[in-house]
N, C-alpha and C positions, 0 to 999 in steps of 0.2 A: 243381487237383483230385488228387486224392488216393486211392488205393487202397482199399475195405475186405475187407481181404486174407481177411475170415474168408470173406467170395461166393466162394474162391475155396476154402474147405477143409471149408466145413463141408453135411453133406451132404444129397439125392443127388444120384452123378455123376451119367455121361452114359448112354444107355443102349446108343448105339448110338454108333461115329465118324458119321453124317451130324448126331446132334443134338450131336458138339464143333462141328464146323459152323456151325451156325449162331448154336450162341452164341459162337464169333467174330466174326462176325458182325453180331451184331448189339450184341458191345464197340463193333468199329471202330469202323463207321455210326453209332454211337452219338457218340462217342467225335470221330471227322470230321463231323458234323452239332456239335456244339457249337464248334467250332472257326470253322464261318460263319459261329453267331448271334451269339459271344461274338469271339472270336481266339482268338491260339492262349494256350495255357494252363498255367505250369511244371506235369508231369503227378508224384507223388512213392508210390512203391511199397513195398513191401517183396519179402523174398526169393520168400516164395511166388510174384511176378508170372513171376522165372523158370523156376520148377516144377509149370508149371500140370497135371494130373491129369488125364484127362474119364474112362476105363476106367483099368479093370487093363493094357490094354497098348498106351495111345495115350493119349500125353503131348504137351505145346507140342510138345517137339523131338522126335515123331511130324507132327504139327501144319506145322510150317516145313517137314519134308522132302514134305509130300505131295502129290504133282504134282494129283491133282483139285479142292488149294485155289488161291484166281486167284494171280497173284504180288502183287497189287496188294495184297491182304489182308497175307498176307507184311509187303510189304516199308514196311507203317505198321506192323503190330505191330516190328519189327526198332524206324527211327523211335521209333520211341514211348517204346522201353527208351533208344535213346540220344541223343534229348535231355532225356528224362527220366530223375531224383535218388533214387536207393537209400536209404531208410530201414531202420537199422536199429534194429527191436525194444526192442532190452535200451536203448536210450537213452531208453525215456519208459516209465520205472517207476517218475515220483513220484504218476503221478495216471489214473488209467484211467476205460474206458468197457467197460460192459460194453451188449448191445442186449436190451431184451425182449422174448424168443417166448413167449407160454402162462408155462410153468413153465419156461424154463428162462433163461438167463441166458448171453448167448457176449459175450465180451471182445475186441473190439477196435481192437489198434491205429490203423488207418484213423480209424475215428470218433473218438478219441481226437485224434487229428492236427489232423483237420479243429477241429474241436468250440476248442480252443484254439486255429485258425489264423482260425476266423470265415466256415472254409467250407466246403468237400461232399465224399461220399464218389463213387467210381461203382463201379459191384457187376458182377459177372457172376450172369449168371440162373438160376444151376444151380435155383436151390430156388424158391420164391411167397413166402419170405420177404422176399428181396429188389425183391421189382417193386413198390415202395412209394413214391413222391416223398419223403418222409421215413421214418424208421429211427428208433420208441423209443428212447431208453434212459436209462441211470443214470451219471450222474460222480460218481466216486470226488475227494476230492482234499482237501488238506491246506492252512486258516483256520485260524489263528490256532497255530500246532502243535497242532490238533481234525483230524483225518479228518471229516468233510462228507460228506455226498449231495445231490447235483439230478434229478429225473426232468427230461432235457432230450430233445429231435427235432435227430436229423439230414439234415441235410435230403442228398439218395440218388439220383443219375440210374442206371438202368438201360433206359432205352428212350426213343426223341424222346421221347415228351408228360413227360418228366419237366422238358425241360433248362428248357420255357418255367417249369414252375412255382416254379424256384430263387429263394431269398428274393433282394432287390438286396446287392451288395456295396457292401463301403464300398472308394469306388474316390478312388485318389492323380488328382490337381490334371491337366487331360493338359501332353499332352507333355513329362513328365519321370520321367527314365529313371532310377531304384534298385535297383542293382546291388552300391551295396558301403556299407561304415559313412559312406565319406567322402562318397561321394551324398548318402547321405543327412543326413551334417552341413550340406552347401556346402548341400544345399536347406532345411531346415529351415524356414526364414521363408518360404516359397510354399508346404510341403508343410501347418507346423501354424501360420496364423498367432495362435490365440489363444493358443499355448503359446509359454513363454520355456523352453528346456533351457540348464542352468549352462556353463560352460564347462568341468566334470568330467567333464562325458557327452560328452563327447570322446573323449576318451580312455578312457570305459569301453564303448564303442560299436565298437571295437580288433576286440571276443573276440565280432561275432557275425559271421562270415565266411561263412556261409554261406546260402543266399539262403530257405530253409524260419525260420532265426532270426529274421535278419532281419525277413524278411516280420512276422512276429509282435508285433515289437517296433512296426514302421508299422502295424500295424491296431491293437495298446492303444493307439499314442499319439495315433491315429487317433481312438476312440473318449472319450477325452481332450479333443482340438483341439472337437468338437463339440458337448463341453456345454459348454466355458469361451468357445463364441459366446455361451451364452445366460446368462454370468454376470452378475450382479450384483451381486453383491459377498458373497453369504452363503451357500455350497456348502451343496451337501442330498446328501446319499450317496446316496436314496435312487435322486433325481432321472437319477443317474452311474448307479448298475446295477452290473452287471459284477464286485459281490462286492470291490466299494472298502469301504479300512475301515482302524481309524484304528489304532497301534499299541498291546500288550495296555501293562496298569499294570508289572507285569514289566518288559520293557523302557521302559517312561516314565523309572522308579524309578529302574535301574541307572545310571552315569554311564560303567557299560565300555559295556554293549550299544547304549545311545543314542548313544555320539560315535559309531558307526557309520552313521548316521545324517543327523550336523552334516555341510553340508557349504553353500562359498562360494554367496550368494547374487548374481543379477545387479546390487543398490547396495554391494556388496561387502563384506558384513555377512556371518557365517559363521549360518544357523540351521539349526535340525530337520525333518526332511523324514518327520515320521508319516505320514500317509494315503499309504496306496499300488493296487495292481492289479496282481494275477497275469497269468501265463503261461511258459507250459510248454515243452518242447522236451528238449534231454538234458541240463538241470537247470530245478530250480522257480527262473519268475524273477518280477521284481519289479519294477512301477517307480515309485521312490518320488515325491511330487510335494509343490505348500505352493500351496494355493488363497489370492491376491495380490489383496485389495481392492484396491489402489493400481494394482493394475495391467488391473485386472480382463480376467486371464489365468491358466492354472494354469502354476504351473514346476517344472521339472523336478530334477528335484536329485541321479538317483540312478535308473540301466537295469543293471540284471546278477542276477545271483544273490543265492537267499532269503539276508536280513543274518542275522546270527545273532539268536537268542535262549537266552527260560532251556532253555527244553527241548532246545536242534539249536543245538551250539557254532558249528559250521558248517558250511556245507551244499557 
């Protein structure tokens, strides 16, 4: 669950203090209802969540001190902040999401994080724009060293009725708790039975030491695992989807650049891992894999930062 921060900054704001009370009640009650139905969900928020402005003279700090606000709402809001994860918007500069509203394009870091994590946003009902179960948007990202754009839809909840309209999430096997790269590594056979992670990946995972980046890796690996479950030895990038792609010829024909994609496979031989899919976050990430007709599985050779190309010497 990720805060749509622009729902707190895009006008109009509240006309009265009572409007502010109503908006906070809707947000907190919707959050509680989601937890009742789906269980606890990690909450990610940006700076704006600490500095909500309702009117020129009434902010979230006034609301927390307001004796007319029920204590249970204040306690729940504090709990959401204390249990949540702060996200620095400056860490997400390599791709962008713009929400489409009539002739306007509204940049949202929260929607970007939600899209790149196969997750959803939660919005405050300051504006009717946010009162929809999905938000039409444009996703701008880098593919093969060039900027691409894609029309997308961001799942959104701002009231009770939206909760049951959320798409099915990628689920981990029951009773497996993944809270660290080590947890992922020791449970890799249970989590991803249709993938083989090369030994070098264990060390590569060390840089994913926060839950948001780790969850992005898990969800991308889940996408690959789901594809290779039906893999018959003939790889189909269109069936895999998610912008899976081969390396450019400029990389393949360069001994220097291709060396970055050269890893030891499970059979003990070194080979090139050119196929890859992306994930976002504090850096543009890549998972490099090799479809294996002999194993009838996908072999993962690299998980980490975007590797050097002819246009980007290092990232």
